[in-house]
Every structure is written in structure tokens, then in C-alpha cells.
C-alpha positions as CSV (number, residue, x, y, z in Angstrom):
1,M,-17.6,51.2,-24.2
2,S,-17.5,53.8,-27.0
3,G,-19.2,57.1,-26.5
4,L,-19.0,57.2,-22.7
5,S,-20.0,60.5,-21.2
6,D,-17.7,62.3,-18.8
7,K,-19.9,61.2,-15.9
8,E,-19.7,57.5,-17.0
9,I,-15.9,57.8,-17.4
10,N,-15.5,59.3,-13.9
11,A,-17.8,56.6,-12.4
12,T,-15.8,53.9,-14.1
13,L,-12.4,55.4,-13.0
14,S,-13.8,55.6,-9.5
15,K,-14.9,52.0,-9.5
16,I,-11.6,50.8,-10.9
17,R,-9.6,52.8,-8.2
18,G,-12.0,51.4,-5.6
19,E,-11.3,47.8,-6.7
20,Y,-7.5,48.5,-6.6
21,E,-7.7,49.9,-3.1
22,E,-9.9,47.1,-1.8
23,G,-7.7,44.5,-3.5
24,A,-4.5,46.1,-2.0
25,K,-5.9,45.8,1.5
26,K,-6.5,42.0,1.0
27,Y,-3.7,41.0,-1.4
28,G,-1.2,43.8,-1.1
29,T,0.0,46.6,-3.4
30,K,2.3,44.4,-5.5
31,I,-0.8,42.7,-7.0
32,Y,-3.2,45.6,-6.8
33,N,-0.9,48.5,-7.6
34,V,-3.1,51.6,-7.8
35,E,0.0,53.8,-8.5
36,N,0.6,51.9,-11.7
37,F,-3.0,52.4,-12.7
38,N,-2.7,56.1,-12.0
39,N,0.4,56.3,-14.1
40,R,-1.2,54.5,-17.0
41,Y,-4.2,56.9,-16.7
42,R,-2.0,59.9,-16.8
43,E,-0.2,58.5,-19.9
44,A,-3.5,57.9,-21.6
45,L,-4.5,61.5,-21.0
46,E,-1.1,62.8,-22.2
47,T,-1.2,60.7,-25.3
48,R,-4.9,61.6,-25.9
49,Q,-6.0,57.9,-26.0
50,E,-9.6,57.1,-26.5
51,L,-10.7,56.8,-22.8
52,S,-13.4,54.3,-23.6
53,N,-10.9,51.9,-25.1
54,Y,-8.4,52.7,-22.3
55,L,-11.0,51.9,-19.6
56,L,-11.9,48.6,-21.3
57,L,-8.2,47.7,-21.3
58,E,-8.0,48.5,-17.6
59,I,-11.1,46.4,-16.9
60,N,-9.5,43.5,-18.6
61,I,-6.3,44.0,-16.6
62,L,-8.4,43.8,-13.4
63,E,-10.1,40.6,-14.7
64,D,-6.7,39.1,-15.4
65,I,-5.7,39.9,-11.8
66,K,-8.9,38.3,-10.5
67,N,-8.4,35.2,-12.7
68,R,-4.8,34.8,-11.5
69,L,-6.0,35.1,-7.9
70,R,-8.8,32.6,-8.4
71,E,-6.3,30.2,-10.0
72,R,-4.0,30.7,-7.1
73,E,-6.8,30.1,-4.6
74,L,-7.9,27.0,-6.4
75,E,-4.3,25.7,-6.5
76,K,-4.0,26.5,-2.7
77,E,-7.2,24.6,-2.0
78,R,-6.0,21.7,-4.2
79,M,-2.6,21.6,-2.3
80,E,-4.4,21.8,1.0
81,A,-6.8,19.0,0.0
82,E,-3.9,16.8,-1.1
83,E,-2.0,17.6,2.1
84,K,-5.1,16.8,4.2
85,K,-5.6,13.6,2.3
86,A,-1.9,12.7,2.8
87,K,-2.2,13.3,6.5
88,E,-5.4,11.3,6.7
89,N,-3.8,8.5,4.8
90,S,-0.7,8.7,7.1
91,F,-2.9,8.7,10.1
92,M,-5.0,5.8,8.8
93,N,-1.8,3.9,8.0
94,K,-0.7,4.4,11.6
95,V,-4.1,3.3,12.9
96,D,-4.0,0.2,10.6
97,S,-0.5,-0.5,11.8
98,M,-1.6,-0.2,15.5
99,I,-4.6,-2.4,14.9
100,E,-2.4,-5.0,13.2
101,K,0.1,-4.9,16.0
102,F,-2.7,-5.3,18.5
103,R,-4.2,-8.2,16.6
104,N,-0.8,-9.9,16.4
105,A,-0.3,-9.4,20.1
106,I,-3.6,-10.9,21.3
107,E,-3.5,-13.8,18.8
108,K,-0.5,-15.3,20.6
109,Y,-2.9,-16.1,23.4
110,P,-5.3,-19.1,23.2
111,T,-8.9,-18.3,22.5
112,E,-12.0,-19.6,24.4
113,A,-15.6,-19.6,23.2
114,I,-17.8,-17.1,24.9
115,H,-20.6,-16.4,22.5
116,P,-21.0,-16.6,18.6
117,K,-21.1,-12.7,18.5
118,A,-18.2,-12.2,21.0
119,D,-15.4,-10.0,20.0
120,E,-12.1,-11.8,19.2
121,E,-10.2,-9.7,21.8
122,I,-12.5,-10.8,24.6
123,C,-12.3,-14.5,23.6
124,H,-8.5,-14.2,23.6
125,L,-8.6,-12.5,27.0
126,Y,-10.6,-15.3,28.4
127,G,-8.1,-17.8,27.0
128,A,-5.2,-15.8,28.4
129,F,-6.7,-15.8,31.9
130,K,-7.2,-19.6,31.7
131,E,-3.5,-20.0,30.7
132,L,-2.3,-17.6,33.4
133,Y,-4.4,-19.5,36.0
134,N,-2.6,-22.7,34.9
135,C,0.7,-21.0,35.5
136,F,-0.5,-19.8,38.9
137,C,-1.6,-23.3,39.8
138,V,1.9,-24.5,39.5
139,I,3.0,-21.8,41.9
140,R,0.2,-22.8,44.2
141,Y,1.4,-26.4,43.9
142,F,4.9,-25.8,45.0
143,S,4.1,-23.0,47.5
144,G,2.2,-25.5,49.6
145,E,5.5,-26.7,51.0
146,A,6.4,-23.2,52.4
147,S,4.1,-23.6,55.5
148,D,3.9,-19.9,55.8
149,Y,0.6,-18.2,56.8
150,V,1.2,-15.0,54.7
151,I,2.0,-17.0,51.6
152,E,-0.8,-19.5,52.1
153,T,-3.3,-16.7,52.7
154,A,-2.1,-14.7,49.6
155,I,-2.2,-17.8,47.3
156,K,-5.7,-18.8,48.6
157,D,-7.0,-15.3,48.2
158,Y,-5.8,-15.0,44.6
159,D,-7.0,-18.5,43.8
160,N,-10.5,-17.3,44.8
161,K,-10.2,-14.1,42.8
162,F,-9.1,-16.0,39.7
163,Q,-12.4,-17.9,39.7
164,R,-14.3,-14.8,38.5
165,F,-12.2,-15.0,35.3
166,V,-11.8,-18.7,34.7
167,M,-14.6,-20.7,36.3
168,P,-17.7,-21.2,34.1
169,V,-21.0,-20.7,35.9
170,G,-24.7,-20.5,35.1
171,E,-26.6,-21.3,31.9
172,S,-24.1,-19.4,29.7
173,K,-21.2,-21.5,31.0
174,V,-18.9,-18.6,31.2
175,P,-17.0,-17.1,34.2
176,I,-18.9,-14.4,36.2
177,I,-16.8,-11.6,34.7
178,F,-18.2,-12.4,31.2
179,A,-21.8,-13.1,32.2
180,D,-23.1,-9.5,31.6
181,Y,-21.3,-9.4,28.3
182,V,-23.1,-12.5,27.1
183,F,-26.4,-11.1,28.2
184,A,-25.6,-7.8,26.4
185,L,-24.8,-9.8,23.2
186,E,-28.0,-11.6,23.4
187,K,-30.0,-8.4,23.8
188,S,-27.7,-6.4,21.4
189,E,-27.7,-3.7,23.9
190,G,-24.9,-2.3,26.1
191,V,-22.2,-4.5,24.5
192,A,-19.5,-1.8,24.5
193,R,-20.1,-0.9,28.1
194,S,-19.9,-4.6,29.1
195,E,-16.6,-5.0,27.2
196,Q,-15.2,-1.9,28.9
197,F,-16.2,-3.4,32.3
198,I,-14.3,-6.7,31.5
199,L,-11.2,-4.8,30.4
200,K,-11.3,-2.6,33.5
201,E,-11.8,-5.4,35.9
202,S,-9.1,-7.5,34.1
203,G,-6.6,-4.6,34.5
204,F,-7.4,-4.1,38.2
205,F,-6.9,-7.8,38.8
206,L,-3.7,-8.2,36.9
207,H,-2.0,-5.2,38.4
208,S,-3.0,-6.3,41.9
209,F,-2.0,-9.9,41.2
210,I,1.5,-8.9,40.0
211,E,2.1,-6.6,43.0
212,K,1.0,-9.2,45.5
213,M,2.9,-12.1,43.9
214,D,6.0,-10.0,43.6
215,S,5.7,-8.9,47.3
216,I,5.7,-12.6,48.5
217,K,8.1,-14.0,45.9
218,T,11.3,-13.9,48.0
219,T,9.7,-15.6,51.0
220,A,7.8,-18.1,48.9
221,L,10.9,-19.3,47.0
222,K,13.1,-19.1,50.1
223,K,10.8,-21.3,52.2
224,S,10.6,-24.0,49.4
225,F,12.7,-27.0,50.2
226,D,14.6,-26.8,46.9
227,N,14.4,-25.0,43.6
228,K,13.6,-28.0,41.5
229,I,10.0,-29.1,40.7
230,I,8.2,-32.1,39.3
231,L,5.2,-30.6,37.4
232,P,1.8,-32.0,38.4
233,E,0.7,-34.8,36.0
234,T,-2.7,-33.1,35.4
235,L,-1.0,-30.0,33.9
236,S,-0.1,-31.8,30.7
237,A,-3.8,-32.5,30.0
238,Q,-5.2,-29.1,31.3
239,S,-2.7,-26.9,29.5
240,P,-0.1,-28.6,27.2
241,R,1.4,-25.2,26.3
242,V,2.1,-24.4,30.0
243,F,3.4,-27.9,30.7
244,S,5.7,-27.7,27.7
245,F,7.0,-24.3,28.6
246,F,7.5,-25.1,32.3
247,K,9.1,-28.5,31.7
248,G,12.7,-28.5,32.9
249,K,12.4,-25.1,34.6
250,N,13.0,-24.5,38.3
251,K,10.6,-22.8,40.7
252,E,12.1,-19.3,40.4
253,E,12.0,-19.5,36.6
254,I,8.3,-20.6,36.7
255,Y,7.5,-17.9,39.3
256,N,9.1,-15.2,37.1
257,A,7.5,-16.5,33.9
258,T,4.1,-16.3,35.5
259,L,4.6,-12.6,36.5
260,T,5.9,-11.9,33.0
261,Y,2.9,-13.5,31.4
262,A,0.6,-11.3,33.5
263,S,2.6,-8.2,32.6
264,A,2.4,-9.2,28.9
265,M,-1.4,-9.4,29.2
266,I,-1.5,-5.9,30.6
267,N,0.5,-4.6,27.6
268,D,-1.0,-6.7,24.9
269,F,-4.6,-6.0,25.9
270,R,-3.9,-2.3,26.6
271,L,-4.8,-2.5,30.3
272,Q,-2.1,-0.2,31.6
273,S,-4.5,2.5,32.8
274,F,-6.8,0.2,34.7
275,K,-4.9,0.2,38.0
276,K,-6.5,0.9,41.4
277,D,-4.8,3.4,43.6
278,E,-4.2,1.4,46.8
279,N,-3.3,4.6,48.8
């Protein structure tokens, strides 16, 4: 910058001051301290320094400030990226944990074939309904001795409602509730919507079933001749798991276990929100 004219020196000074003032607005006067610059300029004048060399030094000082700021910004971006990645990893770990918990929860239920492309959750839901129905059939079996119209009507009503979830029909040989799902799988269209329908209807049914069975429980057990029960012989072939679990239990224990099973299905298949407002 040797041999600068006064005009060029003044233009350079003005530009440097402008950069200090703009920088101070954005980063503060501790970083862009225009007073320090002015003091250095006065000192250069007083000591009769070569202004071209002085200005070159000041330009280098500004470049150093800019480089430090760039490095700081890059470090900030790196830290933010690492923090974001850590949060994403943490979130994904939580998601993976939730998925694993859900998988473990539904795998405790038996599975029933629906379709080669059927989701594992839906197959386990079908199996759970079949097992719950076998539990219900034991209640139906010993509730017959109650000779009570309300109980008889409720049991018959829910036996009919169960058929949508457990009785195979049509060419697909699946219960009515799964029929549209099988059709959607065949067409590869509307599968998610069909799954949601199954879950929604399952939730509606289970909540309603628990409420109804709980409301008649006292009367149903009170009107039974005694609390002991001999399980129907057909149960051991239809559902060995239910037969083994119920063996040796009394009627009240069987009744409570059936309601507990239905409640577990609601929790394990995440059906809590699918509940009709009866009001």
C-alpha cells in the first residue's frame, strides 16, 4: 500500500471505521472496538508512522477479527450439529425402545394367520381376540346357571358381537373385521386405513366389553350356585393356554382374569383412545 494519496488514505480510514461500527452493532464493542482503532491511529500520527504500512496492519487486524469470528461460527455450528445429532440419536433410541416394548407386549399373544402380507400386530390382535373369546366362553358356560334375564341378554349380546372378531367367513376365511384389510392387502391400496379401522373397532369393542361385563359381575357371580367350576372338556382342545391358566381357579378368579386380559389388550395394542362416549 506504499505511496497512497491523502484521498486514498482517508477512504481507507473511512472504510475501516465503517467496518468497526458495523461489526460493533452485530458483535459488540469488545470485539470491534473503534476507540482502540482511533487511539492507534492517533499514535501513528504522533509517531509519524508510514500511514500506508499502518493501514495495512489495521486491515490485517480486521482480517484476524473476521477469521476468529468465522472460526467461532464454525465451532458453534459444529456444536449445534453435534447437539442436534445427539438429540436425534436420543429420540431414535427412545423410539427404538418404545417399538421394542410394543413388540414384546404383542408377542405374548398368540398369532393367527390372516394374509401373507399381514402386519404382525394385526395377526397377534386376531390371536388375542380368539383367546379372549375362549376366556369369555368359560364365563358364558357358568353364567348359564344364573337364570337372570339381564345377565343372559348381556352374555348373548357380547357373544354375537365377538363373532365379528373371531368367526372366519367368506373366501378369505377371516372374521368380518379383517375382511377389508385382506382386500386392501391384495390390492396394495388403503392398507393403513384398513389397519386403523381394525384398531379403532377393536378399541371400541374392548372398552364396551369391559364396562358391560364389570357392570353385571356382582349379579352373575352372586346368582351362580357355587364359586367352583369344572371347565368344559372342549376348552383343552380349543385353547390349551386358557385351559391351563383357568384350571383350578374359581369363577370369580376366571371372571376377573378375563377382564384383565381385555384391559391388557387395550394397553398392549395401544387402544386407549378408541373409546366411544356413551353419554
